[in-house]
N, C-alpha and C positions, 0 to 999 in steps of 0.2 A: 400725151405728147407734150413736148416743151419747145419753145422758141427761144433762141439765144440772140441777144443784141450786144455787140461789142462797142466799146468806146475807149478813148485814150489813144496812145501811140503818137507818132510824129517824128520830127527830126531832132536829134540831140547830139551834142559833142561827146566824144569818148570820155568816160569817167562820170558822165551824167546819169540821171535817173528818169524813169518814166513809170507810170502806173496804168495798167490796162484793167478795164472792167468788163465783166460779162454778166449781163442782167438777163434773167429768165422770166418768161411769162408762160402761162399754161399751168401745168402741174407743179406742185411744190418742188422747188429746186433741191431741197434737202434730200429728196428721194434719189438723187442721181450722184454718181461719182463724176467729178469734173476734172478735165485735163486741159492743159495748154500745149499746143503744138506750134511749130513754125516751119515755114518753107521759104528758102532762099532761091533766087533765080537759078534754074538749071539743076536744082537739087531736089531730093525727095523730101516729103514732109517728115519732120523729126519731132520726137517727144521732147518736151521741155520740163513739165512738172504735172502732178495730179494730186487731188485731195479727195479723201473719202467722203461718204455721204454726210457724216456728222462732223467732219473736219478734224478728226483725231489723228488721221494718218496722212502723211505726205510723202512724196517721192520726187527726186530731182535728177535730171540728167547731170552727169559729171561736169559738163561744160558750163553749167549755170549754178552749181552748188555753191552756197556761200554768198551769192550775189543776188539771186532771185528768191522771192518769197510768195508762196500762194496762200491765200486765205479766203474764207467765205463768211458772209454776213447773212445768216438765214432770215433775219427780219427784213432785210432789203432784197432777198432773193438774188443775191449778187456774189460772184466770185471775183477776186482781185488777183492781179499779178504785179507785184512790186518788183521793178527791175533797177538795181543799183550797179554802179561801177560798169556801166555798159561799154562794150567793145565793138569795134567795127564788124567783127564776125557775128555779132548778134543781129545784124541787119537782116530782116526777113519780113514776110507777112505772118502775123501771129493769129492763130485761131484758138478759140475755146471750143470745147466739145463736152458733151454729157453722155453718160452711159447708163443704160437701164440697169436695175438691180440684178446682180448675179451674173452679168455678162463679162466674159473675159477671164483672164487668170493673172495672178500676181506676176510681175509688178504693175500690170495694167498700163503698159507703155505703147502698145500697138494701136495705131489709129483705127484699125479695123474693128477694134473692140468698142468704139464709140459710135453712138447712133445719131446724135444731133450736133450740128455745127453752127457756130457763129459765122458772120459774113467775112471775117478777116479784117485785120487792121495793119497798116504798114508801120514798121519801126525802122528808122534809118539812123545809124550811128556814124557820124563823121569822125575822121581821124584828125 
C-alpha cells in the first residue's frame, strides 16, 4: 500500500504558473502508475494527466495539453505537476492518485482505475 501527500497549489493570476507535488510513502512509488485529477465545484472529477510507472509514457487531457507537464523523480518518490499559462477554468481541487500494476486499460483516464488518493489541494486562478 502507498500513502500520498500533496503540496503546492494556491492562488495565482491567469497566465501564471504553479507546481503541485505528490509524495509517496510506503511501497516504492515507481511501482505505480500515477495520475492527476481535478474537481471543480458542482462538477465531476476529471482526468488531467498521468504517467507510467517508469515515467516513459504520459497522457494529457486536451484541455491542458501544452500547458501542463507531469514528471516523476523516483529518487524522491515524488510526482510533480507543472502548470503553466493557467486559466480561470483550471480552478479546482487537484488530486494525485496511484494505480496498482496492471489495473485499468489504456489510456488510464478513469478515476475508478486508481486505488490510492492524495488529500487534494486547491488551485484558484483569478482572471
